[in-house]
FIFI-32525 format. One record per residue (C-alpha): residue in three letters; x, y negated, z negated. Coordinates in steps of 0.25 Angstrom, whole numbers, padded with zeros to 4 digits, always signed. Layout:
# FIFI-32525
AlaXYZ/...
# end
This chain:
# FIFI-32525
Met+0543-0390-0599/Ile+0531-0395-0606/Lys+0532-0404-0619/Thr+0521-0399-0628/Gln+0521-0411-0636/Thr+0518-0420-0624/His+0513-0410-0614/Arg+0523-0417-0604/Ser+0530-0408-0594/Gly+0544-0410-0589/Trp+0556-0404-0582/Leu+0568-0398-0589/Ile+0581-0395-0581/Gln+0591-0385-0587/Gly+0605-0389-0585/Lys+0618-0381-0582/Asp+0621-0383-0597/Asn+0607-0376-0600/Arg+0602-0389-0606/Tyr+0589-0395-0602/Tyr+0587-0409-0595/Lys+0575-0417-0591/Asn+0571-0430-0584/Asp+0564-0438-0595/Ala+0560-0452-0598/Asp+0555-0458-0611/Asn+0543-0464-0604/Cys+0537-0468-0591/His+0545-0482-0591/Ser+0559-0476-0593/Ser+0568-0469-0583/Ala+0569-0454-0583/Ala+0583-0447-0586/Trp+0588-0433-0586/Ile+0590-0430-0601/Lys+0594-0417-0609/Ser+0582-0410-0615/Asp+0579-0397-0623/Leu+0571-0386-0617/Ile+0558-0392-0621/Gly+0561-0406-0615/Asp+0565-0413-0627/Arg+0576-0424-0625/Leu+0590-0421-0630/Asn+0602-0430-0633/Ala+0616-0426-0630/Arg+0617-0418-0644/Gly+0604-0410-0640/Gln+0595-0417-0650/Lys+0581-0421-0646/Val+0579-0436-0644/Lys+0566-0444-0641/Thr+0570-0453-0629/Val+0577-0451-0616/Ala+0587-0461-0619/Gln+0592-0453-0631/Ala+0593-0440-0623/Glu+0605-0435-0616/His+0605-0439-0601/Ile+0611-0433-0589/Lys+0613-0440-0576/Ser+0609-0429-0566/Val+0602-0417-0569/Ala+0605-0412-0555/Lys+0620-0410-0560/Trp+0616-0403-0573/Ala+0604-0394-0569/Lys+0606-0379-0569/Tyr+0599-0379-0556/Pro+0602-0392-0549/Pro+0592-0399-0540/Ala+0593-0400-0525/Thr+0596-0415-0526/Asp+0600-0425-0537/Tyr+0587-0431-0537/Phe+0580-0423-0548/Thr+0570-0428-0559/Asn+0563-0415-0560/Pro+0561-0402-0553/Thr+0550-0407-0544/Glu+0560-0417-0538/Glu+0569-0405-0535/Val+0558-0399-0527/Ala+0555-0413-0520/Glu+0570-0414-0517/Gly+0571-0400-0512/Leu+0559-0403-0502/Met+0566-0416-0498/Met+0579-0408-0495/Tyr+0571-0397-0488/Arg+0564-0407-0479/Leu+0574-0418-0476/Ser+0585-0412-0467/Thr+0592-0399-0463/Asp+0604-0403-0472/Asp+0596-0406-0484/Arg+0588-0393-0482/His+0601-0385-0481/Arg+0607-0392-0494/Leu+0594-0388-0502/Leu+0595-0374-0497/Glu+0610-0373-0501/Lys+0608-0381-0514/Lys+0595-0376-0519/Pro+0590-0363-0512/Gln+0578-0360-0521/Leu+0573-0374-0520/Tyr+0575-0374-0505/Trp+0566-0361-0503/Ala+0556-0367-0513/Val+0555-0380-0505/Lys+0554-0373-0492/Glu+0543-0365-0497/His+0536-0377-0502/Asp+0538-0385-0490/Gln+0533-0374-0481/Ala+0520-0373-0489/Glu+0518-0388-0487/Ile+0520-0386-0472/Asn+0511-0375-0471/Asn+0500-0382-0479/Leu+0501-0394-0470/Tyr+0503-0387-0456/Gly+0498-0373-0458/Gln+0502-0360-0454/Asp+0499-0352-0441/Asp+0489-0340-0440/Asn+0500-0331-0445/Gly+0503-0339-0458/Arg+0516-0344-0453/Ala+0519-0359-0455/Lys+0517-0368-0443/Leu+0528-0377-0447/Ile+0541-0376-0456/Arg+0551-0386-0461/Gly+0563-0386-0450/Val+0577-0387-0455/Asp+0577-0402-0452/Gly+0565-0405-0461/Phe+0555-0406-0451/Leu+0543-0397-0449/Val+0544-0388-0437/Ser+0536-0377-0431/Asn+0538-0364-0437/Asn+0545-0356-0426/Ser+0557-0347-0425/Thr+0566-0358-0421/Asn+0563-0367-0433/Glu+0563-0355-0442/Ala+0577-0351-0437/Ala+0582-0365-0440/Val+0577-0365-0454/Ala+0582-0351-0456/Lys+0596-0355-0451/Leu+0596-0367-0461/Glu+0592-0358-0472/Gly+0602-0347-0468/Lys+0605-0337-0480/Lys+0606-0349-0490/Gly+0597-0348-0501/Leu+0590-0336-0497/Ser+0592-0329-0510/Glu+0585-0340-0517/Arg+0573-0340-0508/Pro+0560-0337-0515/Ile+0552-0325-0511/Gln+0542-0329-0501/Arg+0528-0326-0504/
# end
C-alpha cells in the first residue's frame, strides 16, 4: 500500500475477520502499535471511523492471532520480519526447521530457496552447476552429497510438498 498523499509505503495485514490492520506510530518518537485500518491504510477507531492518531485508533494486542495467514512466530512487525524469522527457524535447529515446515510450508520453501541462493553465491557451484554446500538439517553448512541430501529429504518427508514452489 502506498499513501498517495504522503508517498509513504507500509504494510497492511488482512485479518480472519476480513478487516485490515497495520503497525503504525504517530511519529518517530512514539511507540508503534497494531491498529485497525481501512484498505488504503487510514487509521480507524472501534466504530470504523477514520481518526488522525494511533491513540484514537482501535488497537489489537497480537496480529499473529488475528492474521488470516498467521506468521511463523509471534514476533511480527511487518512481512519482512516474517521472512527473517523464517530464515532464523530454518537455520537454527532441526526442531525449529521442522516446526517451520509444519506451520508455514510456503514460507519454508521460499526460505530454503533464498538460503541456497546465498550459499551458492558465497561458496559456488561445481562444474555441473550443482551446489557445493547445502544447509544440513541441524542448520550447519554441509557438503552436498547423497548422505546429506537424504537427511534433508527425510526431514522434509512428504510434508509441505504440495505447497512447494515450482523450481526454475
